[in-house]
MIFIVEX-153280 format. One line per field, with one value per residue (C-alpha): residue number from 1; x, y, z. Coordinates in nm, 4 decimals, m for minus. Layout:
N
bapa: NUM,...
x: X,...
y: Y,...
z: Z,...
//
This chain:
262
bapa: 1,2,3,4,5,6,7,8,9,10,11,12,13,14,15,16,17,18,19,20,21,22,23,24,25,26,27,28,29,30,31,32,33,34,35,36,37,38,39,40,41,42,43,44,45,46,47,48,49,50,51,52,53,54,55,56,57,58,59,60,61,62,63,64,65,66,67,68,69,70,71,72,73,74,75,76,77,78,79,80,81,82,83,84,85,86,87,88,89,90,91,92,93,94,95,96,97,98,99,100,101,102,103,104,105,106,107,108,109,110,111,112,113,114,115,116,117,118,119,120,121,122,123,124,125,126,127,128,129,130,131,132,133,134,135,136,137,138,139,140,141,142,143,144,145,146,147,148,149,150,151,152,153,154,155,156,157,158,159,160,161,162,163,164,165,166,167,168,169,170,171,172,173,174,175,176,177,178,179,180,181,182,183,184,185,186,187,188,189,190,191,192,193,194,195,196,197,198,199,200,201,202,203,204,205,206,207,208,209,210,211,212,213,214,215,216,217,218,219,220,221,222,223,224,225,226,227,228,229,230,231,232,233,234,235,236,237,238,239,240,241,242,243,244,245,246,247,248,249,250,251,252,253,254,255,256,257,258,259,260,261,262
x: 1.5986,1.3382,1.4120,1.2055,1.4042,1.2995,1.5402,1.3917,1.4903,1.7753,1.6593,1.6250,1.3992,1.4985,1.2176,1.2466,0.9703,1.1163,1.0222,0.8012,0.6056,0.7541,0.8004,1.1193,1.1759,1.5144,1.5814,1.9577,2.0647,2.4383,2.6222,2.3147,2.3799,2.0265,1.8809,1.5102,1.3029,0.9287,0.7429,0.3934,0.0929,m0.2079,m0.4275,m0.6138,m0.9266,m1.1605,m1.0562,m1.2952,m1.4805,m1.3076,m1.2950,m0.9750,m0.8546,m0.9879,m1.2797,m1.6389,m1.7674,m1.6680,m1.5044,m1.6231,m1.3716,m1.4313,m1.3547,m0.9988,m0.8182,m0.5609,m0.4653,m0.4578,m0.2324,0.0084,0.0366,0.1201,0.3881,0.6664,0.6233,0.8538,0.8453,1.1602,0.9611,1.1597,0.9806,1.1453,1.0620,1.2693,1.5544,1.5602,1.5406,1.8311,2.0648,1.9712,1.7134,1.3886,1.1247,0.7474,0.4384,0.0932,m0.2364,m0.4616,m0.7871,m0.6142,m0.2640,m0.0325,0.3328,0.6416,0.9367,1.2590,1.5260,1.8878,2.2236,2.4166,2.3491,2.1224,2.2039,2.1758,1.8351,1.7503,1.8085,1.5565,1.3168,1.2986,1.2721,0.9679,0.7836,0.8167,0.7656,0.4461,0.3862,0.0367,m0.0903,m0.4209,m0.2467,m0.0720,m0.3848,m0.5980,m0.3396,m0.3339,m0.7106,m0.6778,m0.4003,m0.5894,m0.9131,m0.7336,m0.6122,m0.9659,m1.1016,m0.8223,m0.9189,m1.2833,m1.1709,m0.9632,m1.1794,m0.9896,m1.0238,m1.3936,m1.4535,m1.2733,m1.4439,m1.7905,m1.7361,m1.6578,m1.9663,m2.1772,m2.0382,m2.0537,m2.3483,m2.2096,m1.8460,m1.6135,m1.4007,m1.6629,m1.5404,m1.2645,m0.9385,m0.8831,m1.2371,m1.4380,m1.3856,m1.6666,m1.5381,m1.1803,m1.3100,m1.3903,m1.0374,m0.8532,m0.5021,m0.6460,m0.8047,m0.4756,m0.2829,m0.5440,m0.5170,m0.1376,m0.1083,m0.3368,m0.2544,0.1071,0.2275,0.5116,0.2893,0.0618,0.3484,0.5835,0.9152,1.0776,1.4386,1.6040,1.9624,2.3226,2.2971,2.4121,2.0778,2.2124,2.3919,2.1017,1.8697,2.0970,2.0948,1.7142,1.7075,1.9432,1.6944,1.3775,1.2374,0.8916,0.9484,0.6008,0.3857,0.0335,m0.2996,m0.4643,m0.8059,m1.1001,m1.2075,m1.5777,m1.7014,m2.0632,m2.2501,m2.2480,m2.5316,m2.4402,m2.6086,m2.4463,m2.5433,m2.6540,m2.6204,m2.4327,m2.3292,m2.2873,m2.0949,m2.0654,m1.7145,m1.5198,m1.3571,m1.2602,m1.3486,m1.5754,m1.4139,m1.5774,m1.5096,m1.6807,m1.6531,m1.7634
y: 2.0514,2.1862,2.1118,2.0800,2.0915,1.9903,2.1356,1.9384,1.6017,1.7499,1.6055,1.7536,1.6189,1.6836,1.6956,1.7009,1.6785,1.5346,1.6410,1.3344,1.4288,1.1789,1.3261,1.1988,1.2563,1.1811,1.1609,1.1289,0.9348,0.9564,0.6503,0.4275,0.1001,0.0135,0.1753,0.1945,0.2831,0.2894,0.3959,0.3617,0.5207,0.6996,0.4061,0.1888,m0.0144,0.2868,0.3835,0.1517,0.4045,0.6617,0.8380,0.8113,1.1408,1.1753,0.9396,1.0259,0.7066,0.6059,0.2702,0.0579,m0.2080,m0.5062,m0.4746,m0.5819,m0.4724,m0.2503,m0.5365,m0.7854,m0.5514,m0.5286,m0.9082,m0.9294,m0.6601,m0.8943,m1.1411,m1.0747,m1.1756,m1.3841,m1.6050,m1.4811,m1.3353,m1.0098,m1.0779,m1.3978,m1.2075,m0.9456,m1.2066,m1.3994,m1.0991,m1.0489,m0.7745,m0.7616,m0.6628,m0.6408,m0.4593,m0.3691,m0.2167,0.0119,0.1932,0.4859,0.3791,0.0923,0.0715,m0.1308,m0.1283,m0.2855,m0.2422,m0.3478,m0.3162,m0.4473,m0.4708,m0.1655,m0.0594,m0.4107,m0.4255,m0.0810,m0.2101,m0.4890,m0.2679,0.0048,m0.2560,m0.4400,m0.1227,0.0148,m0.3065,m0.4984,m0.8352,m0.9809,m1.2768,m1.4614,m1.7561,m1.5745,m1.3703,m1.6828,m1.8492,m1.5478,m1.5591,m1.8873,m1.7516,m1.4348,m1.6276,m1.8297,m1.5061,m1.3655,m1.6806,m1.6711,m1.3170,m1.4226,m1.6457,m1.3691,m1.2189,m0.8906,m0.8155,m0.9003,m0.6677,m0.3819,m0.4355,m0.4656,m0.1481,0.0349,m0.1165,0.0213,0.3681,0.3863,0.3003,0.3732,0.4826,0.1990,0.2166,m0.0241,m0.2959,m0.5452,m0.4231,m0.7619,m0.7739,m1.0941,m1.4314,m1.3412,m0.9907,m1.0959,m1.3634,m1.0812,m0.9359,m0.9589,m0.8740,m0.5902,m0.4408,m0.4593,m0.2919,m0.0158,0.0566,0.0411,0.2705,0.5321,0.5207,0.3986,0.7200,0.9167,1.2181,0.9924,0.8360,0.9294,0.7783,0.8052,0.7048,0.6899,0.6033,0.7198,0.8965,1.2193,1.3559,1.4720,1.1431,0.9108,1.1323,1.0872,0.7097,0.7156,0.9276,0.6828,0.4026,0.5858,0.4742,0.6356,0.9926,1.1257,1.3312,1.2076,1.3555,1.1511,0.9822,1.1548,0.9445,0.9053,0.8422,0.7903,1.0359,0.9362,1.0250,1.1918,0.9265,0.5905,0.2966,0.0767,0.0592,m0.2683,m0.5970,m0.9121,m1.2150,m1.5491,m1.6982,m1.9515,m1.7270,m1.7697,m1.4044,m1.1680,m0.8753,m0.5568,m0.2180,0.1142,0.4028,0.7610
z: m0.0764,0.1611,0.5268,0.8415,1.1642,1.5146,1.7679,2.0578,1.9118,1.7048,1.3763,1.0310,0.7572,0.3962,0.1392,m0.2386,m0.4970,m0.8160,m1.1671,m1.2111,m0.8983,m0.6511,m0.3029,m0.1345,0.2376,0.3919,0.7654,0.8283,1.1387,1.1971,1.3305,1.3016,1.1178,1.0184,0.7085,0.6295,0.3245,0.2619,m0.0505,m0.1840,m0.3510,m0.2119,m0.3118,m0.0632,m0.0121,m0.0141,m0.3677,m0.5487,m0.7644,m0.9855,m1.3205,m1.5248,m1.6803,m2.0336,m1.9739,m1.8856,m1.7257,m1.3750,m1.3028,m1.0104,m0.9123,m0.6803,m0.3103,m0.2316,m0.5505,m0.3737,m0.1401,m0.4297,m0.6271,m0.3342,m0.3235,m0.6935,m0.7038,m0.5895,m0.8756,m1.1703,m1.5374,m1.4820,m1.2448,m0.9460,m0.6454,m0.5366,m0.1734,m0.1928,m0.3578,m0.0840,0.1915,0.0367,0.0746,0.4396,0.3957,0.5932,0.3355,0.3553,0.2280,0.3539,0.2422,0.4439,0.3745,0.2048,0.1009,0.0110,0.1164,0.0279,0.2658,0.3736,0.6385,0.6168,0.7873,0.4853,0.1105,0.1173,m0.2402,m0.3817,m0.2196,m0.3576,m0.7120,m0.6614,m0.4695,m0.7314,m1.0049,m0.8724,m0.7706,m1.1242,m1.3228,m1.2431,m1.4059,m1.4146,m1.6137,m1.6172,m1.4539,m1.1673,m1.0918,m1.0659,m0.8436,m0.6107,m0.5657,m0.3785,m0.1570,m0.0645,m0.0123,0.2558,0.4163,0.4194,0.5835,0.8407,0.9444,0.9684,1.2579,1.4207,1.7005,1.7371,1.3667,1.3673,1.6622,1.4870,1.1499,1.3008,1.5041,1.1783,1.0152,1.2990,1.2364,0.8566,0.6364,0.2885,0.3029,0.1868,0.5020,0.6388,0.4011,0.4723,0.3179,0.1562,0.0165,0.0235,m0.1389,m0.3776,m0.4642,m0.5427,m0.7812,m1.0241,m1.0329,m1.3661,m1.4843,m1.6965,m1.3859,m1.1948,m1.4764,m1.5007,m1.1280,m1.1343,m1.4363,m1.2829,m0.9113,m0.8985,m1.0580,m0.8961,m0.8288,m0.6232,m0.4274,m0.1454,m0.0338,0.3090,0.3768,0.7172,0.8038,0.7975,0.4606,0.3042,0.1768,m0.1607,m0.2281,m0.1439,m0.3469,m0.6492,m0.5957,m0.6020,m0.9188,m1.0946,m1.0413,m1.1437,m1.4774,m1.4574,m1.5719,m1.6472,m1.4132,m1.4902,m1.3957,m1.1229,m1.1366,m0.9735,m0.6771,m0.6098,m0.2564,m0.1481,0.0711,0.4359,0.6758,1.0045,1.2178,1.2853,1.0664,1.3567,1.7317,1.7659,1.6078,1.8109,1.6896,1.8675,1.8553,2.0579,2.3229,2.6859,2.7577,2.5653,2.3793,2.2578,2.0996,2.1613,1.9145,1.9598
//
């Protein structure tokens, strides 16, 4: 394994790129009880226009697909939610989506390897149906509406909208109620199959591990072996000048809040 050592903090990072393209980074911490793992693809809200290898036409997906996909990853064909399974064995698990990546993570003091079985299973085995996709639309729509009433988020998002005219970073990560209504199971599978490939993902593990041993445990649980070519992402041209000077929104606040970007 390749290593990067920092003598000031006395830490060494072990890095291995597996045959299927997955980059695994291990940060050993001796005599620390808590163990932590995070893994995810380079696929976020800005990746809404791309060309799949072997195809000529670009695909434009609705705003919010990456976030929607993250929500659906925990649901299994058995009907069991992996998040519930991990919580039941005392593991703190979560996931999040940003503009440029999605991540799935958990931390544990006990039952780390039991949790790893479930973790690697749900990341590699998505399950989408017409019914569970439609159900999720209502759940995410409520989340979108909740953030519309969250002043700090509105200030941040509107500041970004002032800066960018075309680039999709100006869009809400979760999309809009209207945009997510167009999401289908076929669309989710297409995005998963093309972006949730090992070569487009990275995994970081931290805890009291022997790097070689934990790496072998990861390899045992990997079912996706191929190293696929990645889609070509298409982003719009962005002018150098800002999109607009300011945006003002009236909300029920005791004190005004604002953001300035330069």
